[in-house]
C-alpha positions in Angstrom: -0.4 -25.7 -27.2 -1.4 -22.4 -25.7 -4.9 -22.3 -27.1 -7.4 -24.9 -28.4 -8.2 -22.5 -31.3 -5.5 -21.3 -33.6 -6.1 -17.6 -32.8 -4.3 -15.3 -30.4 -5.2 -11.8 -29.1 -5.0 -9.0 -31.7 -2.9 -5.9 -31.4 -4.8 -3.0 -29.6 -6.0 -0.1 -31.7 -4.4 3.3 -31.6 -7.1 4.7 -29.4 -7.0 1.9 -26.9 -6.3 4.2 -23.9 -9.2 6.4 -24.8 -11.7 3.6 -25.1 -10.5 0.0 -24.4 -13.9 -1.6 -24.4 -14.3 -2.4 -28.1 -10.9 -4.1 -27.9 -11.9 -6.0 -24.8 -15.1 -7.2 -26.7 -13.1 -8.3 -29.7 -10.7 -10.2 -27.5 -13.5 -12.0 -25.6 -15.1 -13.0 -28.9 -12.0 -15.1 -29.6 -12.0 -16.6 -26.1 -12.5 -15.4 -22.6 -9.0 -16.6 -21.8 -6.8 -15.6 -24.7 -3.0 -15.7 -25.3 -1.5 -12.5 -26.4 1.2 -9.7 -26.1 0.1 -6.3 -25.0 2.8 -3.7 -24.8 5.5 -6.4 -25.0 3.9 -8.3 -22.1 3.2 -11.8 -23.1 0.6 -13.9 -21.2 -3.0 -15.0 -20.8 -5.4 -12.1 -21.0 -8.7 -12.8 -19.3 -11.8 -10.9 -20.4 -14.6 -13.2 -19.1 -16.4 -12.6 -15.9 -16.7 -16.1 -14.6 -13.1 -17.0 -15.8 -11.7 -13.9 -13.9 -13.7 -14.7 -10.8 -12.5 -18.3 -10.9 -8.8 -17.3 -11.1 -9.2 -14.7 -8.4 -10.3 -17.3 -5.8 -7.9 -19.9 -6.9 -4.8 -19.7 -4.7 -2.7 -21.6 -7.4 -2.5 -18.2 -9.2 0.0 -16.2 -7.2 0.7 -12.6 -6.8 3.9 -11.1 -7.9 6.0 -8.0 -7.6 5.6 -6.1 -10.9 9.4 -5.6 -11.2 12.3 -7.8 -12.7 13.6 -9.8 -9.7 17.1 -9.9 -11.2 17.7 -6.1 -11.2 19.2 -4.2 -8.3 18.6 -0.9 -9.9 15.2 -0.4 -8.3 16.0 -2.2 -5.1 14.3 0.1 -2.7 11.1 0.0 -4.8 11.1 -3.8 -5.0 11.9 -4.3 -1.3 9.0 -2.3 0.0 6.6 -3.7 -2.6 7.6 -7.2 -1.4 6.3 -6.4 2.0 3.0 -4.9 0.7 -0.3 -6.8 1.4 -1.1 -6.3 -2.3 1.7 -8.7 -3.4 1.7 -11.2 -0.6 0.7 -14.8 -1.0 -0.6 -17.4 1.5 0.1 -18.0 4.3 1.8 -14.6 4.7 -1.1 -12.8 3.1 -3.6 -14.1 5.6 -1.6 -13.3 8.6 -0.7 -9.7 7.3 -4.3 -9.0 6.3 -5.7 -10.2 9.6 -3.5 -7.8 11.5 -4.3 -4.8 9.3 -8.0 -5.5 9.0 -8.3 -5.8 12.8 -7.6 -2.1 12.8 -8.7 -0.8 9.4 -12.3 -1.8 9.9 -15.6 -0.7 8.3 -16.5 0.7 11.6 -13.4 2.9 11.6 -14.3 4.1 8.1 -17.9 4.9 9.2 -16.5 7.2 11.9 -14.9 9.2 9.2 -18.1 10.2 7.7 -18.3 13.6 9.4 -14.8 14.4 8.5 -15.3 13.4 4.9 -18.5 15.6 4.7 -16.8 18.6 6.1 -13.7 18.2 3.9 -15.9 17.9 0.9 -18.0 20.9 1.8 -15.0 23.0 2.5 -13.5 22.2 -0.8 -16.8 23.2 -2.6 -17.0 26.4 -0.6 -13.5 27.3 -1.8 -14.9 27.2 -5.4 -17.6 29.8 -4.6 -16.3 32.5 -6.7 -14.9 30.4 -9.5 -16.6 29.6 -12.9 -14.6 26.5 -13.7 -12.7 23.8 -11.8 -10.9 20.6 -12.6 -12.6 17.7 -10.8 -9.5 15.6 -10.7 -6.8 18.1 -9.3 -9.2 20.6 -7.6 -11.5 18.3 -6.0 -11.0 14.5 -6.1 -7.1 14.5 -5.3 -7.4 17.1 -2.3 -10.3 15.1 -0.9 -8.6 11.7 -1.1 -5.3 13.3 0.2 -6.9 14.8 3.2 -8.8 11.7 4.1 -6.0 9.2 3.9 -3.6 11.7 5.8 -6.2 12.0 8.5 -6.4 8.1 8.8 -2.7 7.7 8.9 -2.1 10.7 11.2 0.0 12.7 8.7 0.5 16.4 9.7 -1.7 18.8 7.8 1.3 20.7 6.3 2.4 17.4 4.5 -1.0 16.6 2.7 0.0 18.3 -0.5 2.9 15.9 -1.0 0.8 12.9 -1.3 -0.4 13.6 -4.8 3.1 13.6 -6.3 4.0 10.5 -4.4 0.8 8.5 -5.4 1.0 9.5 -9.1 4.7 8.5 -9.3 4.4 5.2 -7.6 1.2 4.1 -9.4 3.0 4.3 -12.7 5.7 1.9 -11.6 3.2 -1.0 -11.5 1.7 -0.4 -14.9 2.7 -2.0 -18.2 3.5 1.4 -19.6 6.3 2.2 -17.1 9.6 3.3 -18.6 13.0 3.3 -17.2 12.6 6.9 -16.2 9.3 6.1 -14.4 11.0 3.4 -12.5 14.0 5.5 -11.5 11.8 8.3 -10.4 9.6 5.8 -8.5 12.6 4.4 -6.7 13.6 7.9 -5.6 10.0 8.6 -4.4 10.1 5.4 -2.5 13.2 6.4 -0.7 11.5 9.7 0.2 8.4 7.9 1.5 10.5 5.3 3.5 12.4 8.1 5.3 9.3 10.1 5.9 7.3 7.2 7.4 10.1 5.8 9.4 10.3 9.1 11.2 6.6 9.3 11.6 6.4 5.8 13.0 9.2 6.6 15.5 7.2 9.6 16.6 4.1 7.5 17.2 6.0 4.8 19.0 7.1 7.5 21.5 3.8 9.4 21.6 0.8 7.3 20.2 -2.2 9.2 18.9 -5.7 8.1 17.6 -4.5 7.3 14.2 -4.0 4.2 12.1 -0.3 4.1 12.5 -0.4 4.2 16.3 -3.1 1.5 16.2 -1.0 -0.7 14.0 2.0 -0.3 16.2 0.2 -1.6 19.2 -2.1 -4.2 17.4 -1.3 -7.8 18.4 -3.3 -10.8 17.3 -2.6 -14.4 18.5 0.9 -13.3 19.5 1.7 -11.8 16.1 2.5 -8.1 15.4 3.5 -6.3 12.2 7.1 -6.1 11.5 8.7 -2.7 11.0 9.0 -3.4 7.4 5.4 -4.6 7.1 4.2 -1.5 8.9 6.2 0.7 6.6 5.0 -1.0 3.5 1.3 -0.8 4.7 1.6 3.0 5.2 3.0 3.5 1.7 0.4 1.1 0.2 -2.3 3.1 1.8 -0.9 6.3 0.3 -1.0 4.9 -3.1 -4.3 2.9 -3.0 -6.0 5.6 -0.9 -5.5 8.0 -3.8 -5.7 6.1 -7.0 -8.9 4.1 -6.6 -10.7 6.9 -4.9 -9.7 9.8 -7.2 -10.5 7.7 -10.3 -13.8 6.5 -8.9 -15.0 10.1 -8.0 -13.7 11.6 -11.3 -15.0 8.7 -13.6 -18.3 8.8 -11.9 -18.8 12.5 -12.4 -17.9 12.1 -16.1 -20.3 9.3 -16.5 -23.2 11.4 -14.9 -22.4 14.4 -17.1 -22.7 12.2 -20.2 -25.9 10.7 -18.9 -28.0 13.8 -17.8 -31.2 12.0 -17.4 -29.7 9.6 -14.9 -27.9 12.5 -13.2 -31.4 14.2 -12.8 -32.9 11.0 -11.3 -30.0 10.6 -8.8 -30.6 14.2 -7.8 -34.3 13.6 -7.3 -33.8 10.2 -5.6 -30.5 10.3 -3.4 -31.3 7.0 -1.9 -30.1 5.5 -5.2 -26.5 6.8 -4.5 -25.3 3.5 -3.1 -26.5 1.5 -6.0 -25.3 4.2 -8.5 -21.7 4.0 -7.1 -21.7 0.3 -7.7 -22.7 0.8 -11.3 -20.1 3.5 -11.7 -17.5 0.9 -10.3 -18.7 -1.6 -12.9 -19.0 0.8 -15.9 -15.7 2.7 -15.6 -13.8 0.4 -13.3 -11.0 2.6 -11.6 -8.8 -0.5 -11.5 -8.7 -2.2 -14.9 -6.3 -5.1 -14.5 -4.9 -7.4 -11.9 -1.8 -9.7 -12.6 -1.2 -13.2 -11.4 1.2 -16.0 -12.2 0.5 -19.8 -12.4 2.4 -21.7 -9.7 1.7 -25.0 -11.4 0.2 -26.3 -14.7 -3.6 -25.5 -14.6 -6.3 -26.5 -17.0 -9.1 -23.9 -17.1 -11.9 -23.4 -19.6 -10.2 -25.3 -22.4 -6.8 -23.7 -21.8 -3.8 -25.3 -20.4 -2.0 -22.6 -18.4 1.6 -23.6 -17.8 3.5 -23.1 -14.6 5.1 -19.6 -14.8 2.7 -18.2 -17.2 1.6 -14.7 -16.6 -2.2 -14.2 -16.3 -3.7 -10.7 -16.6 -7.2 -10.2 -15.5 -8.9 -7.4 -17.3 -11.5 -6.3 -14.8 -12.8 -3.5 -17.1 -13.7 -6.3 -19.6 -15.1 -8.8 -17.1 -17.3 -6.1 -15.7 -18.8 -5.7 -19.2 -19.2 -9.3 -20.0 -22.8 -9.9 -21.5 -22.8 -13.3 -20.0 -22.9 -11.7 -16.5 -24.5 -8.3 -17.1 -27.6 -7.4 -19.1 -26.8 -4.8 -21.7 -23.3 -4.2 -20.1 -22.4 -1.2 -22.2 -25.5 0.7 -20.9 -25.3 2.7 -17.7 -28.1 1.9 -15.3 -27.8 3.5 -11.9 -30.6 1.1 -10.6 -28.8 -2.1 -11.8 -29.5 -4.9 -9.3 -27.9 -7.3 -8.8 -24.5 -5.9 -9.6 -21.7 -8.3 -8.6 -18.9 -6.6 -10.3 -15.2 -7.2 -9.8 -14.0 -3.7 -9.5 -12.4 -4.4 -6.1 -11.3 -7.9 -7.0 -12.7 -11.1 -5.4 -11.7 -13.7 -2.8 -9.0 -13.3 -0.2 -7.5 -10.3 -2.0 -10.7 -8.3 -2.2 -9.7 -4.6 -1.7 -9.4 -3.8 2.0 -10.1 -0.1 1.2 -13.3 -0.8 -0.6 -15.7 0.6 2.2 -13.6 3.9 2.3 -13.6 4.3 -1.5 -17.3 3.8 -1.5 -18.1 6.2 1.3 -15.8 8.9 -0.2 -17.5 8.6 -3.5 -21.0 8.6 -2.2 -20.4 11.7 -0.1 -18.4 13.5 -2.9 -21.0 12.8 -5.6 -23.9 13.6 -3.4 -22.4 16.9 -2.4 -21.5 17.8 -6.0 -25.0 17.1 -7.2 -26.5 19.3 -4.6 -23.9 22.0 -5.0 -24.8 23.5 -8.4 -27.6 23.1 -10.9 -25.7 24.2 -13.9 -22.5 21.9 -14.0 -21.3 21.1 -17.5 -18.3 19.6 -19.2 -16.0 22.4 -20.2 -15.0 20.4 -23.4 -16.2 17.2 -24.9 -12.9 15.7 -25.8 -11.2 14.3 -22.7 -7.8 12.6 -22.4 -7.3 9.5 -20.3 -3.9 8.7 -18.8 -1.9 6.2 -20.9 -2.3 3.4 -18.2 -3.6 -0.1 -18.8 -4.0 -1.1 -15.2 -6.1 1.9 -14.3 -8.9 3.9 -15.8 -7.7 7.4 -15.0 -8.5 10.9 -16.5 -5.7 13.5 -16.9 -8.3 16.2 -16.0 -12.0 16.7 -15.9 -12.8 20.4 -16.3 -16.3 21.5 -15.5 -18.0 24.9 -15.9 -20.9 26.5 -14.2 -22.6 30.0 -14.3 
């Protein structure tokens, strides 16, 4: 038996991508761990906070590469994903994370603060004579591109290429991916592989003060990154360094524009920014879903999850679970405590969380202090048709 009650997850409504939260609530009312089929993906869908947290810290639930292992059609995409920290399991994950985290530290991120501030201010200055911009393409993406390129040591003239790469590859790990998306992603992965292989060769010959150079020479307890792991880590940072940060900045600005009183309070009390960003992460989680697979039969919260069953943790739902958060569907920039799961939990907690938080705090603080008359250009906004990510197509704002 898949469930102890004779109900399975309903089909999502036609407006699911625009507003998934009523659907999440309906599924949770059936059971926090519910068997279902979403876009032809059968498995257990987890909408409860405690249930998601339990699974995230249970090493019996394994990561998996989000591609059919049998196919050779997208081999390059699959091979590099298999070396990414994101899809590793213990003990390989622990060793790789230890090496990367020894270099990509919160202290390193803190040292980027002046660069992020300057980049943000330069972008805003370039809008001086404009009456409208798109927060997504004109501001959040260029900011994220320049910051992650700075970290990796990518030459200035190549920064613009990051957006196309990131957008293409993020679609390959989402339920909504098509054959065309996978084919394009495989081609992009080939381009990225060749690009970073060449850049890594240059840094081996002439090290600089960038992450690639540091990762090349980093050694802990006699272990070093293999060439494949180094390559995969660079590519993962390109993807993750864009998607989470761009979504966080854009979603946060939208939320503030829809809550003008809280926007005004944040302008008047800038010390609330750190807490506000945590609430934006909870309220419109940039990453909406994490996938796992059961490595053995596991009984959990009245469910018998069989070995090989797919488990989909709906973080956007868990972060609005009323059993964990008081009035979860209300935005509260002063919410405290706020132990959301937007960056995951346990050993796979997002390594880039400090960077995403810092970029968002600086970007939003700068935007709020930039103009007094920022408004949404249009009330109807379109979200990208992605299940794993909460991502706007565009966020156009106007100002006098």
